N, C-alpha and C positions, 0 to 999 in steps of 0.2 A: 593325258596329261589332267583331266577336269577332276577323273578318280584318286590319282595322287594326290592333289589338292585338296579334294575332300578328305583323303584319310589324315592327310597333316593338320586339318582344321581339328579335325575330333581327335587328336592326339592333344592339340594346344586348348580343348575345352576346359579343363582347370587352371589355366593361365589366362583364359578369357574370363572366366568366373572373378578368377584372383584379382584381376586388373578393375574388374567393374567394382568390386567390393573397395578398393583401394582406392578408388576414384571417388567411391563413394562416402569414404572418410573426408575427404577435401571439400565435398558439394554432397551432401545427401540427396540431393533428388534424383542420381546415381540409382540410387536404390526404389525409384520411385516406377510404378509399371515395368518392373523387370520382365513381367510375363509375355508382354507384347513384343520382348526382343526375341522371343522363340516362337513369335508366331500364335499366341493364345489370345486373340483378342474377338471380341464378339463382332461374330457376322455381321456383315454390314446387308444393308436391301438389296434386292434385286436390282433395283434402279442402275440403269448405265453410268459410268463413271469413269473420268478421268484421273489418271493418279502420275502424281510428281514427287518426282524426289530430289530437296535438296539437304544436303549432310548436314548443315550448320548454319549460324545466322546470317553472314554472308552472302549463302548462297538461297536463304530466305528470301534476303532484299533484294537478290539480286532476280528473282522467279517471281515477285511480287506483279512486278508488273502487267506478266505473260498471266498468272492467275486470275488476275481481273479483267484482260479481254477475255479468258476462256469465260468465264463466267458472264459475261456480257453477250457474247457469243454464238454459246451453247448453253443456253436457262435450263434446258432438260435435261443435262448431264452432272450428276454430283461431281465435286471434287476431293479429293483424297491427297493430304499432303502428309507424305514422309519425313522425319530426320530420322539424325543418330545420337543429336545432344538435348540434354535439359535447356539450354540457351535457345536452340534452335526451337525445340516445342515452346518455349515463351512466345519466342517472336512469331510463331505462327497465328498462337492464343492472340497474340498481341492488333496485331492485321487483320486476323480475320475473325475474331471471334468464333461463333458456331456457324457460320457461313460455309466453313467447309468440313469437310471429316478429316480425323487428324489420328494416327499413330505410329508408332516408331516403326521403323524398319528392323526385318529381324535380322539375325544373325546367317553367316551366306551358308547353313546348315541345308544340305537338299528338303526333310521331312518340315522346315519350320517357314523354307520359302513356299512349299509346296501347301502348307495350312495356311499362311498368308495369303497366297491367290485365291483358295479355295473360298477364304473368308471374306475377302474382298472382291473379286469376280471385275476386275478393271477391262475397258475396252481398249485402254491407249498406257502405256506409262512413258511418262517425259524424262529421263534424268539426268540432272542440270550437272554441266561441268564434266568434272573426270571420277565420276564413281564407278565404278568394274567388277559387276558380282557374278562369277562364272556360274555357280549353281542359280542363282537370281534369271539369269539372263538364258541359263538354257531351259530353264521351266517356262518360262513366259515364252520362248520359242516353240517350245512343247505345245503348251496350250492354245498357240496364235494368237497372242496377245502383241499388237505392234510394239515396238521399242524405238524410241527417239533418244538419242542422245544429243543434248542443248546445251548450245551455248559451251561447246567443248573446246578446252584447252589442253595441252600436251607439253610439260616442258622439256627441254632437252636431256635436263638430268633423269624426269621420269623416263624418258624414252628409252635412252641407254640401259635404264635398269631392268624393264620388260623384254628389250629384245636379248638379255643380256642371261636374263634368270629364270625369263617365263614365256618365251617368245611362241611355243606353240598353244600356252594355256589363252596367251593373250590373242591369238589367230582366234581360235576355237569361241571366245566369247565375243569381239566383236561379228562373229558370223551370225549370231543369234541376232543381231542386231537389225532394225528396219531401214534406219536411216541415222546419219552423224552428221549433224550439224554443227561446225567449228567455227570459232570466230576469227581466223584466221587462216591464210593459205598454208603461211610456214605451220601452224597444226596441224592441217589436211595434210600434209606433205609427210609428217612424222606418222600419220596415222595410216596411212597409206605402205609407209616403207614397212609397217609394224603388220602388215597382212590384211588391212581392211580394204575392201572391194571396192575399187576406183568410185564405181557408179552408186554407191551407198554414201559415200562423203562428198559434202556441199559446205562452200564457205559462205555463211548469214551474215556475219558480224558481230559484233559482241551487243548484247542485250543491253548489258550496264550502260552503255550509251544513251540507253531509253530511260533511265531514272524519272522517277517520278516523283519530286519533293512538294511537300505539300506548301499549299498557297500561303499558308499560314505562317511559314518558316521565317522570312525575314524579318517579321513585325515580333515574330518571339525573341527571334535572334536580338533584334532592339534592344527590347524591353531588359533582356539580359545584360547585354552591354552597357545600359545605365545603371543596372546595380552595381556593374564591376568597375565604374567609371571613366576617365579617357583614357588609361594606362594602356601598354602594348599587353597583347593577351598571344603566345603560340600554344597549339595542341599538340601532344606527342599522344598521337592515336592507334588503338590496337598493338600495345605493346605486349612485347613476350620477356620471358625468366631472360635474366642477363641484359637486358635492354633499357629498364629503366634506369639503371646506376648509371648507365652510358647520358642515358638521357638529364638525371639529375647532376651529372659532371658538366655537360654541356651548360644546363640552368645555370649552376653557380659561377663560371667563367662570366656569361651573358650579366647576370645581376652585379657582377663588378663595374659595370659600365651603366645599364640600364637598371638601376634600385629597383622601382616601380614596376617592373615586368611581370607578368601573372605566365604560370606555368600551369596548363590543366594537360592532367594525365589519365587516359583511360585503359587501363588492362583489356587486354584479348579476352581473358578468359575471366569468369566472374569468381571463382574460387581462387584468386590473386589479389583481390581486392584485398583483404585484410594485410598480405606481406606486401604489398605496394605500400599500404598506409606504415606501414611500420619503417619501410626504408626511409620514407617522409621524415619521421619523426625523430630517426636516429642520425640524419642531415638535419634535425635540429630547423627544420621549416615549417613555419606555420600554415597549417593545411586544413580544409575544411572539404569534408565528405558532400558530395552532389546529393547523396540520400539524407544528410542531415536537415532539419530546419535552420539551421544556420546562414545567413546572408554571408555573401564574400565579402568581407574587411578592405580598408585599402592597404593595411600591413599584412594579408595573405599572402604566403608566395605561392603555394599550390592547392590547385582546385582538383580533387579526385573524382573524376565521372566512374561513380563504382554503382549507376542503373544503368536499366537495359533499354534500348530503344531512341536513347537522347543522343547517340554519337553525331547525326545528321543536326541537331541542334546547335549542339557544343562546339562542332566545326564550322557553322554557319556565324558563330560568333567570336570567333577567332579570327586574328591580322595573317596566323599562317600555319600550315599545316605540316607537321612532320607525318609521316605514315610509315607504322611498325612493322615487326615481322622482318627488318629490311637490315640492321643493325647486326642481328644474328642469324644465322644460316636457317632461317624459318622459308623463304622464299615473297617475303614481302606479302599484302594487302590490297586493293582495290582502291589507287587515289583517283577514280573518275568522279567520286561523290564530292569530295572537297573541290576538284577542279570544276566541277559543274557549280559549284555554291559562288564560283570565282575568289576564292582561298589561295594561294600560293602553295607548290606542293615541295616539300622535300625528301627523298629516302636515302634509304642507306643503298650498298653495293651488294646486298643479298636479294635478287627481285625475281630469282627467274622463274618464279610461276607467274608473273607480270612483264615477261621481258618486251613484249613488242609496244603494250600500251606505254612502258618506262621510256622506250626509245621515244615513242613519239610524241609522248608529255616533253621530252626533254626539245628533241626537234621544233616544236612549236612554243618553244620557250615559256612551256607553263607551270617547269617543275624545273629543279636542280639534283642532282647526285651526288653524295659525299660517301667518304670512304672510313670516317671515322669520326671520334669527339672531335679534333680540332677544329676540323672542314667545316663541322655541322654548328659550332661554336658562330666560327668566321660568319658562314653565312646566314643565321639568327640576327646578327650584330649588323648586317648588311642590310639586309630585308627591314628590322625593325625600324631601322634610323630612317628609310626611304620609303615614305607611303606612295610615289610617285611610280617608286619601282615595283611595290605590291600591287599597285592598283594594275601596272601593264600586265604583272605574270599573270596576275587573277584572271582578266578579262580573256588574254590568250588561253587560257585553260576553260573557263565560260565556254569561247568562240568554237574551240577545236572538241568541244561535246555536243554542242551544238550542229556539228557540221557533218557527225558522225553517225546519227541516231537514224533509226529505220530497220535496224535488226528484228526487231520485234515482232513488224507488220511481215517480214520475209518469213518468220519460222511460222508465225500464224497461217500464212497460206500455205506453207509446208505441214502443218498440223489439218488441214481441210481435208487432205486428201487421204487420211486414213479416219 
């Protein structure tokens, strides 16, 4: 199965290159360091290293407490962090600077992954969440490099796709892994059903509960609110194509009741910042971009979060957080960050990537799920006009996150074995 997969990869190589070129037209950072995507990196020192792969921004933020803990626990080990996206790369540099080694993970061709491993020589690989690369995993296994899948999740939708289209390849790939640390028992069951050895699958919990918020964040958020004034504020975080239109429609209806409300929009992908800005302008909203030097005025309608790494601050300064990727079938995004900040959460119906966390937040009355713009509008109006309800929902979320910490320590104990 792996040979057939590799054959298809080679057939698709022109399409892979064309896609990279096309993405570069929207964000030219995709054209930088292309050689790394084919394993052509400067050979790293012979010093022992732990390799952590976090595909993009969200996984990097989730892995940050783990990486810091590894640096403290194993000071003699270098830490190599790989990712797949320019935004992930920017986040790695922002969080860790030169304190870690960093390159892009190469495409999953046999010679590129062999070149990557030969030039990095990791002693241990930690793959965050659900990133499975058959040739890479096979090469690690052949070289005797232990691989741990950390903080793993597998949605029902993905499990069905793997079972239907790539059951044999999935089983072969998972056989190359030393250990799979899953977020919940439900994810563990799905992995076992796909052929993962039962003794290799452990439920460790979700390390996103162990989020470490900057001590200065509340003070920074308070300063930002002082600039905005006493007006109500809600944030639409990590929004996707086709979602901002729905958010702006709900905002228009909320504005008819609460004329001084401020909407913060933070698109998930930086290459869409300008498009979302045009949507706001076309709707005749008074808009200010976070990246500009302008201060938010009393008549500003929309504040566009077009900077990297400031989502926690903008969430902390908001009264309500709508978490995107959920009004469109993307699968949702992490709701634990606003919950940890004590900000009540709204999510849409499409949360298959975070189904269990969503269910538990709903059960703990820290979030509410809506199906459409009308329901989103109704919840926003209820919460924006009832500070006591917002505070109670926010406190429920803060308590829920605090009660579920500990996955990070469990994962570190597992890593100790290797």
